[in-house]
C-alpha positions as CSV (number, residue, x, y, z in Angstrom):
1,M,15.2,-19.5,20.6
2,A,15.2,-18.0,17.1
3,F,12.7,-18.7,14.4
4,L,14.7,-18.1,11.4
5,D,18.6,-17.6,11.4
6,A,19.3,-15.9,8.0
7,P,19.7,-12.9,5.7
8,A,17.0,-10.5,6.4
9,R,14.6,-11.5,3.7
10,W,11.8,-14.1,4.3
11,D,8.5,-15.4,3.2
12,F,6.5,-17.5,5.8
13,L,3.1,-18.9,6.4
14,V,2.0,-19.9,9.5
15,L,-1.3,-21.0,11.3
16,F,-2.0,-20.7,14.8
17,M,-4.2,-22.9,16.7
18,C,-5.9,-21.5,20.1
19,F,-6.1,-24.4,22.5
20,S,-8.5,-22.9,25.4
21,A,-12.2,-22.7,24.3
22,I,-12.9,-19.3,22.5
23,H,-15.7,-17.9,24.7
24,S,-2.1,26.8,1.7
25,V,-0.4,24.6,-0.5
26,E,-2.2,21.4,-1.1
27,G,0.0,18.5,-0.7
28,S,1.6,15.9,1.5
29,H,5.1,16.1,1.2
30,N,7.8,17.9,3.2
31,V,9.9,20.3,0.7
32,F,13.2,20.5,1.3
33,T,14.7,23.0,-1.3
34,K,18.3,22.5,-0.2
35,L,18.1,18.9,-0.4
36,Q,15.8,18.0,-3.4
37,S,18.7,18.1,-5.6
38,S,21.4,16.6,-3.4
39,V,22.9,13.7,-5.4
40,A,23.9,10.7,-3.5
41,A,27.5,9.7,-3.7
42,N,27.5,6.5,-1.9
43,V,24.2,4.6,-1.4
44,K,23.9,2.8,1.6
45,Q,22.7,-1.0,1.2
46,E,21.9,-2.3,4.8
47,H,18.3,-1.3,4.8
48,R,17.8,-1.7,0.8
49,M,15.2,-4.1,-0.6
50,A,16.2,-7.4,-2.3
51,Y,12.9,-8.3,-3.9
52,H,10.9,-5.2,-3.4
53,F,10.8,-2.7,-6.2
54,Q,12.8,0.5,-5.6
55,P,15.3,2.6,-8.1
56,A,18.8,2.4,-7.6
57,K,18.8,5.6,-5.6
58,H,16.7,8.8,-4.6
59,W,13.0,9.3,-4.1
60,I,10.2,7.2,-5.7
61,N,6.2,7.5,-5.1
62,G,0.2,3.9,-12.3
63,P,0.5,0.6,-13.5
64,M,-0.7,-0.7,-16.6
65,Y,-0.7,-4.2,-18.6
66,F,0.0,-3.5,-22.4
67,N,1.5,-5.8,-25.0
68,G,2.9,-8.7,-23.2
69,F,4.5,-5.9,-20.6
70,Y,3.5,-4.7,-17.4
71,H,4.4,-1.0,-17.1
72,L,5.1,0.8,-14.1
73,F,4.9,4.5,-13.9
74,Y,6.0,6.2,-10.8
75,Q,6.9,9.5,-9.3
76,Y,10.6,9.9,-8.7
77,N,13.2,12.5,-7.9
78,P,16.3,11.7,-9.9
79,K,18.4,14.7,-8.0
80,G,17.6,13.5,-4.4
81,A,16.4,11.4,-1.7
82,V,13.7,13.9,-0.7
83,W,10.6,15.0,-2.4
84,G,11.1,17.3,-5.2
85,N,12.0,17.6,-8.9
86,I,9.3,15.2,-9.7
87,V,9.2,13.0,-13.0
88,W,7.2,10.2,-14.3
89,A,9.8,7.4,-14.2
90,H,9.1,4.1,-16.2
91,S,9.9,0.6,-15.8
92,V,8.8,-2.8,-17.6
93,S,8.6,-6.3,-16.6
94,K,7.2,-9.8,-17.8
95,D,6.5,-10.8,-14.7
96,L,6.2,-8.1,-11.8
97,V,9.3,-9.7,-10.4
98,N,12.1,-8.8,-12.7
99,W,12.2,-5.1,-13.7
100,I,14.0,-3.2,-16.7
101,K,14.7,0.5,-16.2
102,L,13.7,2.9,-18.9
103,E,14.2,6.5,-19.4
104,P,11.3,8.9,-17.5
105,A,8.1,8.8,-19.7
106,I,7.0,12.3,-18.6
107,Y,8.9,15.1,-17.1
108,P,8.3,18.8,-16.8
109,S,8.7,20.8,-19.9
110,K,5.8,22.6,-21.5
111,P,3.7,25.4,-20.2
112,F,1.1,23.0,-18.7
113,D,3.4,21.1,-16.3
114,K,6.4,23.6,-16.1
115,Y,6.2,23.2,-12.4
116,G,5.7,19.7,-12.1
117,C,4.1,16.3,-13.1
118,W,2.4,14.8,-10.7
119,S,0.1,11.5,-10.5
120,G,-2.3,10.3,-12.7
121,S,-3.4,6.8,-14.3
122,A,-3.2,5.1,-17.5
123,T,-6.3,3.9,-19.9
124,V,-6.2,1.7,-22.9
125,L,-8.4,3.0,-25.5
126,P,-10.2,0.8,-28.2
127,G,-7.7,-0.1,-31.1
128,N,-5.3,-1.1,-28.0
129,K,-4.0,2.4,-27.8
130,P,-2.9,3.4,-24.3
131,V,-3.2,7.0,-22.9
132,I,-1.9,8.9,-19.7
133,L,-4.0,11.2,-17.8
134,Y,-1.7,13.2,-15.4
135,T,-1.8,16.3,-13.0
136,G,0.5,19.2,-14.1
137,I,1.5,22.4,-12.2
138,V,1.4,25.5,-14.3
139,D,3.0,28.2,-11.8
140,E,4.3,29.0,-8.5
141,N,0.8,29.2,-7.0
142,N,0.3,25.1,-7.3
143,T,-2.4,25.7,-9.9
144,Q,-3.2,22.3,-11.0
145,V,-4.7,21.0,-14.5
146,Q,-5.2,17.7,-16.2
147,N,-3.0,16.5,-19.0
148,Y,-2.5,13.6,-21.4
149,A,0.2,11.9,-23.0
150,V,0.6,9.2,-25.6
151,P,3.4,7.1,-26.9
152,A,5.4,8.0,-29.6
153,D,5.8,4.6,-31.3
154,L,3.1,1.8,-30.5
155,S,5.3,-0.7,-32.1
156,D,7.8,-0.3,-29.3
157,P,7.3,-3.0,-27.0
158,Y,8.6,-1.0,-24.2
159,L,6.8,2.2,-25.0
160,R,9.8,3.9,-24.3
161,K,8.9,7.4,-25.7
162,W,5.9,9.5,-24.7
163,I,4.3,12.7,-26.3
164,K,2.6,15.6,-24.4
165,P,0.6,17.2,-27.3
166,N,0.3,20.9,-27.5
167,D,-3.4,20.7,-27.2
168,N,-3.1,20.1,-23.3
169,P,-4.4,20.8,-20.7
170,L,-7.4,18.7,-21.3
171,I,-9.3,19.8,-18.0
172,V,-8.7,23.0,-15.9
173,S,-10.7,23.6,-13.0
174,D,-13.9,25.8,-12.9
175,E,-14.7,28.6,-10.3
176,S,-16.2,26.0,-7.9
177,I,-13.0,24.1,-7.7
178,N,-10.0,24.6,-5.4
179,K,-7.4,24.7,-8.1
180,T,-4.8,24.1,-5.9
181,A,-6.6,20.5,-4.8
182,F,-7.7,19.2,-8.1
183,R,-5.4,16.3,-9.0
184,D,-4.6,12.8,-9.8
185,P,-7.2,11.5,-12.4
186,T,-8.3,7.9,-12.2
187,T,-8.4,5.2,-15.1
188,A,-11.2,5.8,-17.3
189,W,-14.4,3.9,-17.9
190,F,-16.6,3.5,-20.6
191,G,-20.5,3.7,-20.3
192,H,-23.1,2.3,-22.3
193,D,-24.1,5.6,-23.2
194,G,-20.8,6.1,-25.2
195,H,-19.0,8.4,-22.8
196,W,-16.0,7.8,-21.1
197,R,-15.6,9.2,-17.6
198,I,-12.9,9.7,-14.8
199,T,-12.8,11.4,-11.6
200,I,-10.4,13.5,-10.1
201,G,-9.6,14.0,-6.3
202,G,-10.1,17.4,-4.6
203,R,-11.7,19.2,-1.6
204,R,-14.3,21.6,-1.1
205,K,-13.4,23.4,2.1
206,H,-13.2,20.3,4.5
207,R,-15.2,18.1,2.4
208,G,-13.4,15.5,0.3
209,M,-14.6,15.3,-3.3
210,A,-14.4,13.0,-6.5
211,F,-15.1,15.3,-9.0
212,L,-17.0,13.5,-12.2
213,Y,-15.8,14.2,-15.7
214,R,-17.3,12.9,-19.4
215,S,-15.9,12.6,-22.7
216,K,-17.1,11.3,-25.8
217,D,-13.6,11.5,-27.4
218,F,-11.1,11.5,-24.5
219,K,-10.0,15.0,-25.3
220,N,-13.2,17.1,-24.6
221,W,-14.2,16.6,-21.1
222,I,-17.1,18.1,-19.4
223,K,-17.6,18.4,-15.7
224,A,-20.6,16.7,-14.1
225,K,-23.2,18.7,-12.2
226,H,-22.5,16.8,-9.0
227,P,-19.3,14.6,-8.0
228,L,-19.1,10.9,-8.2
229,H,-18.6,10.6,-4.3
230,S,-18.0,13.3,-1.5
231,V,-17.7,12.8,2.2
232,A,-17.8,15.6,4.7
233,G,-15.0,16.2,7.2
234,T,-12.3,14.3,5.7
235,G,-10.2,17.0,3.9
236,N,-8.7,16.4,0.6
237,F,-9.1,13.4,-1.3
238,E,-5.7,12.3,-3.0
239,C,-4.9,9.4,-5.5
240,P,-8.9,8.1,-6.0
241,D,-9.4,5.1,-7.4
242,F,-12.8,3.5,-8.6
243,F,-13.3,0.0,-9.7
244,P,-15.8,-2.9,-9.9
245,V,-15.4,-6.5,-8.1
246,S,-17.3,-9.4,-8.7
247,V,-19.7,-10.9,-6.2
248,T,-19.5,-14.3,-7.3
249,T,-16.1,-15.2,-8.6
250,K,-12.5,-14.3,-7.6
251,N,-11.5,-13.0,-11.0
252,G,-11.0,-9.2,-11.4
253,L,-13.0,-7.0,-13.7
254,D,-12.2,-4.6,-16.3
255,T,-12.8,-1.0,-15.0
256,S,-15.6,-0.8,-17.3
257,S,-17.7,-3.4,-16.1
258,F,-20.9,-3.1,-14.0
259,G,-24.1,-4.8,-14.0
260,E,-25.8,-7.8,-11.7
261,N,-23.1,-9.6,-9.6
262,V,-20.9,-6.3,-9.7
263,K,-20.0,-3.9,-6.9
264,H,-17.8,-1.0,-7.0
265,V,-15.0,0.2,-4.7
266,M,-14.2,3.6,-3.9
267,K,-10.5,4.2,-2.3
268,V,-9.2,7.3,-1.5
269,S,-6.0,8.6,0.2
270,L,-6.3,11.4,2.7
271,D,-4.0,14.2,3.3
272,V,-4.8,14.7,6.9
273,T,-4.3,11.4,8.2
274,R,-2.1,10.0,5.6
275,Y,-3.8,6.8,5.2
276,E,-5.9,5.4,2.7
277,Y,-9.5,4.5,3.2
278,Y,-12.2,2.4,0.9
279,T,-15.7,1.7,0.8
280,I,-17.8,-1.0,-1.1
281,G,-21.0,0.0,-2.8
282,T,-23.1,0.6,-5.8
283,Y,-22.5,2.7,-9.0
284,D,-25.5,3.8,-10.7
285,P,-24.5,4.6,-14.1
286,G,-27.8,6.4,-15.0
287,L,-27.1,8.9,-12.1
288,D,-23.4,8.4,-12.4
289,K,-23.6,8.2,-8.6
290,Y,-21.5,6.0,-6.3
291,I,-23.4,5.0,-3.1
292,P,-21.4,3.0,-0.3
293,D,-23.2,0.1,1.5
294,E,-25.5,1.5,4.3
295,D,-23.4,-0.4,7.2
296,L,-19.9,0.7,6.1
297,I,-18.1,3.8,7.7
298,D,-17.0,6.2,5.0
299,G,-14.1,8.4,6.5
300,W,-11.6,8.3,9.0
301,H,-12.4,5.3,10.7
302,G,-13.6,3.4,7.7
303,L,-11.8,0.1,6.0
304,R,-8.2,0.4,5.0
305,Y,-6.3,-1.6,2.6
306,D,-3.3,-1.4,4.9
307,Y,-3.2,-0.5,8.8
308,G,0.2,0.6,8.3
309,N,2.7,2.6,6.2
310,F,0.9,2.4,2.9
311,Y,-0.2,5.5,0.7
312,A,-0.8,6.6,-3.0
313,S,-1.9,3.1,-4.0
314,K,-3.3,2.3,-7.6
315,S,-5.2,-0.6,-8.9
316,F,-5.4,-2.0,-12.5
317,Y,-6.9,-4.7,-14.3
318,D,-4.7,-7.5,-15.5
319,V,-6.4,-8.9,-18.6
320,I,-3.8,-11.9,-18.8
321,K,-4.2,-13.3,-15.5
322,Q,-8.0,-11.9,-15.1
323,R,-7.2,-10.3,-11.7
324,R,-7.3,-7.0,-10.1
325,I,-3.8,-5.8,-8.8
326,L,-3.1,-3.3,-6.1
327,W,0.1,-1.6,-5.8
328,G,1.0,0.7,-2.7
329,W,3.8,2.9,-1.9
330,A,5.6,3.1,1.4
331,N,7.5,6.1,2.2
332,E,10.5,5.9,4.6
333,S,9.9,6.3,8.5
334,D,13.5,7.3,9.3
335,T,14.6,10.6,9.9
336,T,15.3,13.1,7.0
337,E,19.0,13.0,7.5
338,N,19.2,9.3,7.5
339,D,17.4,9.2,4.4
340,V,19.7,11.6,2.7
341,K,22.7,9.5,3.9
342,K,21.6,6.3,2.7
343,G,20.9,8.1,-0.7
344,W,17.3,6.6,-1.5
345,A,13.8,6.9,-0.2
346,G,10.4,5.1,-0.7
347,I,9.7,1.6,-2.1
348,Q,6.6,0.1,-4.0
349,L,5.1,-2.9,-1.9
350,I,4.7,-6.4,-3.2
351,P,1.9,-6.0,-5.8
352,R,-1.2,-7.8,-4.2
353,T,-4.4,-9.3,-5.8
354,L,-7.6,-7.7,-4.8
355,T,-11.1,-9.7,-4.4
356,L,-14.3,-9.1,-2.5
357,D,-14.6,-11.2,0.7
358,T,-17.3,-14.0,0.6
359,N,-19.3,-11.7,3.3
360,G,-19.3,-8.9,0.8
361,R,-18.3,-6.5,3.4
362,Q,-14.5,-5.8,2.7
363,L,-11.8,-6.8,0.2
364,V,-9.3,-9.5,0.6
365,Q,-5.6,-8.9,-0.3
366,W,-3.1,-11.4,-1.0
367,P,0.4,-11.2,-2.7
368,I,0.6,-11.8,-6.4
369,E,1.4,-15.5,-7.1
370,E,4.9,-14.7,-9.1
371,V,6.7,-13.4,-5.8
372,E,6.6,-17.2,-4.7
373,T,9.2,-17.9,-7.9
374,L,11.7,-16.2,-5.3
375,R,11.5,-19.0,-2.6
376,Q,14.1,-21.3,-1.9
377,N,15.3,-23.6,1.1
378,K,12.2,-24.2,2.4
379,V,11.6,-24.9,6.3
380,E,8.5,-26.7,7.5
381,L,7.2,-27.1,11.1
382,N,4.0,-28.9,12.3
383,N,2.0,-29.3,15.6
384,K,4.6,-27.1,17.7
385,E,3.0,-26.2,20.9
386,L,4.2,-22.5,22.5
387,H,3.6,-22.4,26.1
388,S,3.1,-19.1,27.9
389,G,6.4,-17.0,27.8
390,Q,7.9,-19.5,25.4
391,Q,9.5,-18.4,22.0
392,F,11.0,-20.8,19.6
393,E,13.7,-20.6,16.8
394,I,14.1,-22.6,13.6
395,N,17.2,-22.9,12.0
396,G,18.0,-24.3,8.5
397,I,17.4,-21.6,5.8
398,T,19.7,-19.2,4.7
399,P,18.7,-16.2,6.1
400,A,-9.3,-20.6,28.6
401,Q,-11.1,-17.6,28.3
402,A,-10.2,-14.5,26.0
403,E,-9.1,-11.3,27.5
404,P,-12.2,-9.2,28.4
405,W,-12.8,-6.2,26.2
406,D,-12.8,-3.0,28.2
407,P,-15.6,-0.6,27.0
408,S,-13.3,2.3,27.5
409,W,-11.1,1.4,24.4
410,D,-11.8,2.8,21.3
411,I,-12.9,0.1,18.7
412,H,-11.8,2.6,16.0
413,D,-8.4,3.0,17.1
414,A,-6.5,-0.4,16.9
415,Q,-3.1,1.5,16.5
416,K,-3.9,3.3,20.0
417,L,-4.5,-0.3,21.6
418,C,-1.5,-2.0,20.0
419,G,0.7,0.8,21.5
420,E,-0.9,0.6,25.0
421,R,-0.9,-3.5,25.1
422,D,2.4,-4.2,23.1
423,S,4.1,-7.7,22.9
424,T,5.3,-7.7,26.1
425,I,2.0,-7.0,28.0
426,Q,0.5,-10.4,29.0
427,G,-3.1,-11.2,27.9
428,S,-4.9,-14.5,28.0
429,L,-5.1,-15.6,24.4
430,G,-2.4,-13.3,23.3
431,P,0.0,-11.8,22.4
432,F,1.1,-14.5,20.2
433,G,2.9,-14.3,16.8
434,L,6.3,-13.5,15.3
435,I,9.0,-11.4,16.2
436,T,10.8,-10.4,12.9
437,L,14.1,-8.5,12.4
438,A,15.4,-9.5,15.7
439,S,19.1,-9.2,17.1
440,E,20.4,-12.2,18.7
441,K,19.6,-10.9,22.5
442,L,16.4,-9.0,21.5
443,E,18.1,-5.5,21.8
444,E,16.0,-4.8,18.7
445,Y,13.0,-6.3,17.1
446,T,9.9,-6.0,15.3
447,P,7.0,-8.2,16.7
448,V,3.7,-9.0,14.5
449,F,1.0,-10.6,16.7
450,F,-2.4,-11.2,17.6
451,R,-4.6,-10.8,20.8
452,I,-7.9,-11.9,21.1
453,F,-10.6,-10.3,23.3
454,K,-14.1,-11.2,24.3
455,D,-16.8,-8.6,24.1
456,Q,-20.1,-10.1,25.3
457,D,-21.0,-12.7,22.9
458,Q,-18.3,-12.0,20.4
459,H,-14.8,-12.2,19.9
460,L,-12.5,-9.2,18.6
461,V,-9.3,-10.5,17.0
462,L,-6.3,-7.7,17.1
463,L,-3.3,-7.8,14.8
464,C,-0.1,-5.5,15.6
465,S,2.8,-4.6,13.9
466,D,5.0,-2.9,16.4
467,A,8.0,-1.0,15.1
468,S,8.7,1.0,18.6
469,R,11.6,-1.4,19.4
470,S,12.8,-2.0,16.0
471,T,16.1,0.0,16.3
472,L,18.7,1.5,18.6
473,M,19.0,4.3,16.5
474,S,18.0,7.6,17.6
475,G,14.7,8.9,16.1
476,K,15.3,12.7,16.8
477,S,16.1,14.6,13.8
478,R,18.7,17.3,14.1
479,M,18.3,18.8,10.8
480,D,16.4,22.2,10.5
481,G,12.9,21.4,9.6
482,G,13.4,17.8,9.2
483,S,11.3,15.1,10.4
484,N,11.7,12.6,13.2
485,A,11.5,8.8,12.7
486,Y,7.9,7.4,12.7
487,R,7.9,4.0,14.8
488,P,4.4,3.3,16.1
489,S,2.7,0.2,16.9
490,F,0.2,-0.3,13.9
491,G,-2.9,-2.0,14.5
492,G,-6.0,-3.3,12.8
493,F,-9.0,-5.7,13.7
494,V,-9.5,-8.7,11.8
495,S,-12.9,-9.8,10.5
496,V,-12.7,-13.7,11.2
497,D,-14.8,-16.5,12.5
498,L,-13.0,-18.4,15.3
499,K,-15.3,-21.5,15.3
500,D,-12.2,-23.8,14.4
501,K,-9.9,-21.6,16.9
502,S,-7.4,-21.0,14.2
503,L,-5.6,-17.9,12.6
504,S,-3.2,-17.7,9.8
505,L,-0.7,-15.2,9.3
506,R,1.8,-14.5,6.2
507,S,4.7,-12.2,6.3
508,L,6.8,-10.6,3.7
509,I,10.3,-9.5,5.1
510,D,12.8,-7.5,3.4
511,H,15.5,-5.8,5.1
512,S,13.4,-2.8,6.2
513,V,9.8,-3.8,5.3
514,V,7.2,-5.8,6.9
515,E,4.4,-6.7,5.4
516,S,1.8,-9.1,7.3
517,F,-1.3,-10.7,6.0
518,A,-3.8,-11.9,8.5
519,A,-6.6,-14.5,8.0
520,G,-6.0,-15.0,4.3
521,G,-5.6,-11.1,3.7
522,K,-8.6,-9.8,5.4
523,T,-6.1,-7.4,7.3
524,V,-2.9,-6.3,6.3
525,I,-0.2,-4.0,8.1
526,T,2.9,-2.8,6.7
527,S,5.8,-1.7,8.9
528,R,9.3,0.0,7.8
529,V,11.9,-0.6,10.4
530,Y,15.9,0.3,10.4
531,P,17.7,-2.4,12.5
532,T,21.6,-1.7,13.3
533,Q,22.0,-5.2,14.6
534,A,19.3,-7.3,13.1
535,I,20.7,-6.9,9.4
536,F,21.9,-9.3,6.7
537,D,23.0,-12.6,8.5
538,E,22.3,-11.3,11.9
539,A,18.6,-10.9,11.7
540,H,16.7,-13.4,13.8
541,L,13.0,-14.5,13.7
542,Y,11.1,-15.9,16.5
543,A,7.7,-17.3,17.2
544,F,6.5,-16.3,20.4
545,N,3.3,-16.6,23.1
546,N,3.2,-14.2,26.1
547,G,-0.3,-15.1,26.7
548,T,-1.4,-17.2,29.6
549,E,-2.8,-20.1,27.4
550,S,-1.1,-22.0,24.9
551,V,-1.3,-21.9,21.4
552,K,0.0,-24.6,18.8
553,I,1.6,-23.8,15.4
554,Q,-0.5,-26.3,13.2
555,S,1.7,-25.5,10.4
556,L,4.4,-23.3,9.4
557,S,6.0,-23.0,6.0
558,A,9.0,-20.6,5.5
559,W,11.4,-19.9,2.7
560,S,14.4,-17.6,2.0
561,M,13.8,-15.3,-0.6
562,M,16.2,-14.9,-3.8
563,R,17.0,-11.6,-5.2
564,P,15.1,-11.1,-8.7
565,L,17.5,-11.5,-12.0
566,R,17.0,-7.9,-12.6
567,M,15.8,-5.2,-10.4
568,N,15.4,-1.8,-12.2
């Protein structure tokens, strides 16, 4: 039985109850010189988002709130559906749901960015004056410098025009820095000593580096003798983000906040793994050093915002609602030729609020409340028992002991474990969860599910999002130098107390993306999928249990999602 019989865009929240007693060139982009300026004549729609942000066509990759508008600046190829010809596109919104497209804010035009305008951040200076810091590419050798841009007219509520002054670049690499791995300046923070500070990502051999710079006037920047933070063996730091979180409240904090009851977060995107990692720790403003908490892993096996398709994220402080908002990018997982055929590539995921978990050891993420304004046709279900091997369909909207933990399994490789023990392999408590974007006869589907293991005196909860059966299309690229489709079973462990024997799951589904939030947002996984049959009104959604022990859906709420009134 199918769970939701509707167009492939939903938001649902479900609480499961477990019955049994729970004993060269630095860069991360494939460059297709023949395709980067290939204009899409016909844009295919079957996998396009309905309520996620994306341009009308072609390729995308620092947000800001200013004078009543949310501004999204994003890397965009106006000429093709693969990486290249990058400009800073610009859209504005009153509510983070409906978006107005504007002309690009920054594009290559001067010697200090002639070969590219890459990532950066926005900072609002005293006097309510916004400024953008961004990485410019100055030559064919990929030499990277840091530039700034300012609005041409502060009275324009949309800030349509931006000026790149001729005193750029502001920062160039010295002899100690790899000039081809020196990019992505952060939002600045202001210290009690009257100096602004930023950090810039890079590497020194295989050590990831967050270089630290200081300035009194935001124009003359001096490199600190030591980095804000560095980690051996990680490879290049991309898109660093450094910000404070409150220990005592759920409110967000301005980037310049520090003191008692404040922790700091250091996030980096890693070229080598193509994932993002973060630690929570202490910022010492006197030493200008970030020190991760002792018991956290700082590197490839560390905490991640999202254990799926999620990269190049950026957070910002929303002064109006006093929250920190995280915005991440999901690239395509399809073959290169399919990206070109459909005429677009890359989406921004639903913005998420970021707070510190009550245990102080991880962050918690949750979709912004504004997305709930798109809900319609609510369906509810309570106290539905799912026995072993059962699946259950809901219609009505428009579109004993836990399994023993095997010591040979790698606790740091949840993705591998999800691939080896997929949704069809029976356990004790699990797999149970949801089968999303499914065709009527399950020729293609994307399951999101839990497994619960017993490891001595503790329980381990695994969340999986499996794209391996998501489509009947071949994943093999036939294009010379093209990329094959990437359809893994993503996985992440969930840090949750099972005393009440319950687990919650929220998923946002939008045609070719499934964002899943476990245990109130403690673990998040995003998958990109491209079904051929489970599209539009032919997409189904199931609740299932393939474990030997029964589980109960204590409560379930599901909604169809409307399209925003205006999407770019």
